[in-house]
C-alpha positions as CSV (number, residue, x, y, z in Angstrom):
1,M,6.5,58.0,210.2
2,E,6.6,54.2,210.6
3,G,6.2,53.8,206.8
4,F,9.1,56.3,206.2
5,D,11.3,54.5,208.7
6,E,10.6,51.2,207.1
7,W,11.4,52.7,203.7
8,K,14.7,54.1,205.0
9,K,15.7,50.8,206.5
10,Q,15.0,49.1,203.1
11,A,17.0,51.7,201.2
12,D,19.9,51.3,203.6
13,K,19.8,47.6,203.0
14,W,19.8,48.0,199.3
15,L,22.7,50.5,199.5
16,S,24.7,48.1,201.7
17,Q,24.1,45.2,199.3
18,A,25.1,47.4,196.3
19,S,28.3,48.5,198.0
20,Q,29.2,44.9,198.8
21,Q,28.6,43.8,195.2
22,W,30.7,46.7,193.8
23,Q,33.5,45.9,196.2
24,K,33.3,42.2,195.2
25,H,33.8,43.1,191.6
26,A,36.2,46.0,192.1
27,E,38.8,44.0,194.1
28,P,39.8,41.7,191.3
29,L,40.1,44.7,188.9
30,C,42.3,46.6,191.3
31,S,44.4,43.5,191.8
32,Q,44.8,43.1,188.1
33,A,45.7,46.7,187.6
34,Q,48.3,46.6,190.3
35,E,49.9,43.5,188.8
36,Y,50.0,45.2,185.4
37,I,51.6,48.3,186.8
38,Q,54.2,46.1,188.6
39,Q,55.1,44.5,185.2
40,V,55.6,47.9,183.5
41,P,59.2,49.1,183.7
42,P,59.5,52.2,185.9
43,T,61.2,54.1,183.0
44,Q,58.0,53.8,180.9
45,I,55.9,55.1,183.8
46,Y,58.2,58.0,184.3
47,A,58.2,58.7,180.6
48,A,54.4,58.7,180.4
49,L,54.2,61.0,183.4
50,A,56.8,63.3,181.9
51,V,54.9,63.5,178.6
52,L,51.6,64.2,180.4
53,L,53.2,67.0,182.4
54,L,55.0,68.5,179.4
55,T,51.7,68.5,177.4
56,S,49.9,70.2,180.2
57,V,52.5,72.9,180.6
58,L,52.6,73.5,176.8
59,F,48.8,73.7,176.7
60,I,48.7,76.3,179.5
61,L,51.5,78.3,178.0
62,G,49.9,78.2,174.6
63,R,46.6,79.5,176.0
64,F,48.5,82.3,177.9
65,F,50.5,83.6,174.9
66,K,47.4,83.4,172.7
67,R,45.7,85.9,174.9
68,Q,48.8,88.1,174.9
69,K,48.1,90.1,171.7
70,A,51.0,92.3,170.6
71,H,50.2,96.1,170.8
72,T,53.7,97.6,170.2
73,I,54.4,99.7,167.2
74,L,58.1,100.4,166.4
75,L,59.3,103.7,164.7
76,S,62.5,102.9,162.9
77,G,64.6,104.6,160.2
78,L,67.7,106.7,159.7
79,S,68.6,109.6,162.0
80,G,66.9,112.8,160.9
81,S,64.0,111.1,159.1
82,G,61.5,112.6,161.6
83,K,60.7,109.6,163.8
84,T,60.7,111.6,167.1
85,V,58.4,114.3,165.7
86,L,56.0,111.6,164.7
87,F,56.2,110.0,168.1
88,Y,55.2,113.3,169.8
89,Q,52.5,114.0,167.2
90,L,50.9,110.6,167.9
91,R,51.2,111.1,171.7
92,D,50.1,114.7,172.3
93,G,49.6,116.3,168.9
94,S,52.7,118.5,169.2
95,A,55.6,118.6,166.8
96,H,58.0,119.4,169.7
97,L,60.0,121.7,167.4
98,G,63.7,121.8,168.4
99,T,63.7,118.1,169.2
100,V,67.2,116.7,168.8
101,T,68.3,113.3,167.5
102,S,67.3,110.5,170.0
103,M,70.1,108.6,171.7
104,E,67.7,106.4,173.7
105,P,64.4,105.0,172.6
106,N,61.4,107.3,173.2
107,E,58.8,104.9,174.6
108,G,55.3,105.1,176.0
109,S,51.9,103.5,176.2
110,F,49.1,106.0,175.5
111,V,45.8,106.6,173.6
112,L,46.6,108.2,170.2
113,H,46.1,112.0,170.4
114,S,43.5,112.0,167.7
115,E,41.4,109.4,169.6
116,K,41.4,111.1,173.0
117,S,38.0,112.7,172.4
118,K,36.4,109.4,171.4
119,T,33.7,108.0,173.6
120,G,34.0,104.4,174.9
121,K,37.0,102.3,175.5
122,V,40.0,103.0,173.3
123,K,43.0,100.7,173.5
124,P,46.3,102.3,174.3
125,V,49.2,101.8,171.9
126,H,52.8,101.0,173.1
127,L,54.9,103.2,170.8
128,V,58.7,102.9,170.6
129,D,60.9,105.4,168.7
130,V,64.1,103.5,168.1
131,P,67.2,105.7,167.5
132,G,68.5,105.6,163.9
133,H,72.2,105.8,164.7
134,S,73.9,102.7,163.4
135,R,75.4,101.8,166.8
136,L,71.9,102.0,168.5
137,R,69.9,100.1,165.9
138,P,70.4,96.7,167.7
139,K,67.9,98.1,170.3
140,L,65.2,97.3,167.7
141,D,65.7,93.6,168.3
142,E,64.7,94.1,172.0
143,F,61.2,95.2,171.0
144,L,60.6,93.1,167.8
145,P,59.2,90.0,169.8
146,Q,56.3,92.2,171.0
147,A,55.8,94.2,167.8
148,A,52.4,94.3,166.0
149,G,54.0,96.4,163.3
150,V,57.1,98.4,162.2
151,I,57.0,101.9,160.7
152,F,60.1,102.6,158.7
153,V,60.4,106.3,158.3
154,V,62.2,107.8,155.2
155,D,63.1,111.4,154.7
156,A,61.4,112.3,151.4
157,L,63.4,115.5,151.1
158,E,66.9,114.0,151.6
159,F,66.0,110.6,150.1
160,L,68.6,110.2,147.3
161,P,71.7,111.0,149.4
162,N,70.5,108.5,152.0
163,L,69.2,105.9,149.6
164,R,71.9,103.3,150.1
165,A,71.9,103.6,153.9
166,A,68.1,103.5,154.1
167,S,68.0,100.5,151.8
168,E,70.6,98.6,153.9
169,Y,68.7,99.3,157.1
170,L,65.3,98.3,155.6
171,Y,66.9,95.2,154.1
172,D,68.2,94.1,157.5
173,I,64.7,94.6,159.0
174,L,62.9,92.6,156.3
175,T,65.3,89.7,156.6
176,K,65.2,89.3,160.4
177,A,63.7,86.0,161.5
178,S,61.4,87.6,164.1
179,V,59.9,89.8,161.3
180,V,59.6,87.0,158.7
181,K,58.3,84.2,160.9
182,K,55.7,86.4,162.7
183,K,54.9,88.2,159.4
184,I,55.2,91.5,161.1
185,P,53.7,94.2,158.8
186,V,56.0,97.0,157.7
187,L,54.9,100.5,156.7
188,V,57.5,102.4,154.7
189,L,56.6,106.0,155.6
190,C,57.7,108.8,153.3
191,N,57.9,111.7,155.7
192,K,58.1,115.5,155.1
193,T,56.0,115.2,151.9
194,D,54.5,118.7,152.7
195,K,57.6,120.2,151.1
196,V,57.5,121.0,147.4
197,T,60.9,119.4,146.6
198,A,60.0,116.1,148.4
199,H,60.0,112.9,146.4
200,S,56.7,111.0,145.9
201,K,56.0,107.7,147.6
202,D,56.0,105.9,144.2
203,F,59.4,107.2,143.3
204,I,60.8,106.3,146.7
205,R,59.2,102.8,146.6
206,K,60.8,102.1,143.1
207,Q,64.2,103.3,144.2
208,L,64.2,101.3,147.4
209,E,63.2,98.1,145.5
210,K,66.0,98.7,142.9
211,E,68.6,99.3,145.7
212,I,67.5,96.3,147.7
213,D,67.6,94.2,144.5
214,K,71.3,95.2,144.2
215,L,71.9,94.5,147.9
216,R,70.6,91.0,147.8
217,A,72.7,90.2,144.7
218,S,75.9,91.6,146.3
219,R,75.4,89.9,149.7
220,S,74.6,86.6,148.0
221,A,77.9,86.9,146.2
222,I,79.8,87.4,149.4
223,S,78.2,84.3,151.1
224,T,75.5,82.0,150.1
225,A,74.7,81.7,153.8
226,D,74.5,85.5,154.2
227,I,75.6,85.3,157.8
228,A,74.5,88.9,158.5
229,N,70.8,88.1,157.9
230,D,68.4,85.3,158.8
231,F,66.4,85.1,155.5
232,T,66.9,86.1,151.9
233,L,64.5,88.4,150.0
234,G,62.5,88.1,146.8
235,V,62.1,85.5,144.1
236,L,65.3,84.0,142.5
237,G,65.7,85.3,139.0
238,E,63.1,88.2,139.3
239,P,63.6,91.9,140.2
240,F,62.9,92.5,143.8
241,S,59.5,93.9,144.8
242,F,57.9,94.5,148.2
243,T,55.1,92.3,147.1
244,Q,57.4,89.3,147.3
245,C,58.0,89.7,151.0
246,Q,56.4,87.1,153.3
247,N,55.2,89.9,155.5
248,K,53.0,92.7,154.2
249,V,54.9,95.9,153.2
250,T,53.1,99.0,152.3
251,V,54.2,102.5,151.4
252,A,52.5,105.7,152.6
253,E,53.1,109.5,152.9
254,A,53.1,111.8,156.0
255,A,54.2,115.2,157.2
256,G,55.0,115.0,160.9
257,I,55.4,118.8,161.3
258,T,52.0,119.6,159.9
259,S,50.2,116.7,161.7
260,D,49.4,115.1,158.4
261,I,49.7,111.5,159.9
262,I,46.3,109.9,159.0
263,E,47.9,107.0,157.2
264,V,50.2,106.4,160.1
265,E,47.3,106.3,162.5
266,Q,45.4,104.0,160.2
267,F,48.3,101.6,160.0
268,I,48.5,101.5,163.8
269,R,44.8,100.9,164.3
270,D,44.8,98.2,161.6
271,H,47.2,96.2,163.7
272,V,46.4,97.3,167.3
273,K,42.7,96.9,167.5
274,S,40.7,99.1,169.9
C-alpha cells in the first residue's frame, strides 16, 4: 500500500505540473483570441452566426423531407370517365354500381385490395379521386405536392366527343410546375376497354398527342408567356409526343367495372414501394 500511495502522490504531482504548463501556454492564446474578436466588427460576427444557424436549419429540414417519401396517387380526368369506380375497386374490390359523380374528393389510405392476402408488411397507398368537374379541378393542386404519381382516366367509349376537353385538362396537368419540376409520372388510363366499341389505347394516345399539339400552338399564339400554364410542352418545330415530356407519361388500358385493373396496380406499386 505504501508503494501505491507513493505512486499516487507522484502521479498527482505530474498532473499538477502538466495543468500549470497547459494554463501557462493557454492564457496567451485566449488573450490573443479575445483581442482578435474585439477587432472584428459585430456585424460580421452576427452574419457568421446567422449563416451557421441557417445552414444547420436547412440541413435538418433536408434530412427530414428526404425521409418523407411521397405515397399519394391522384386519380384525375373528366367527369364520367370512371375514376370513382376505380377508387373503390382498388380499395375494396367492389365496383359500387350506382356511384354518382363525385363533388368532393374521395380520399383514403389503405392497402390495395389485391394485396390484402399478402403475407408480410405491405405499405398502404394514399389514393385521392379528384372530381372531374371544371370548377372542382383546382383541388388537384392541393394534393400535387405530395403526389408520387397521377392517373389521368379517359373514357375509351366516349373518347372522341370529349377529346378536346380531355386534352385541355391533360395539357394543364403536364404543364404545371409541381408536375414538371418533381417529374411526377403520369399514367393515361384508357378505361372501359372491356366494351366492344371502345377505342384502343394506341388510337387514344395518337389523338391526344395531335390535340395537345394543336393546343400548344394556339396557346402560344395567344401569349408567348402562356399565363395559364407554368411550362410549355414538347420540342419546338416537332409534332408533340408524350416522350418529349420531362416527366414520364405512359398509356395503359383498364376496365374498372370488371376489375381489370392490373396495369393500374402496377403503376401504383412502381411509384409507391411496399
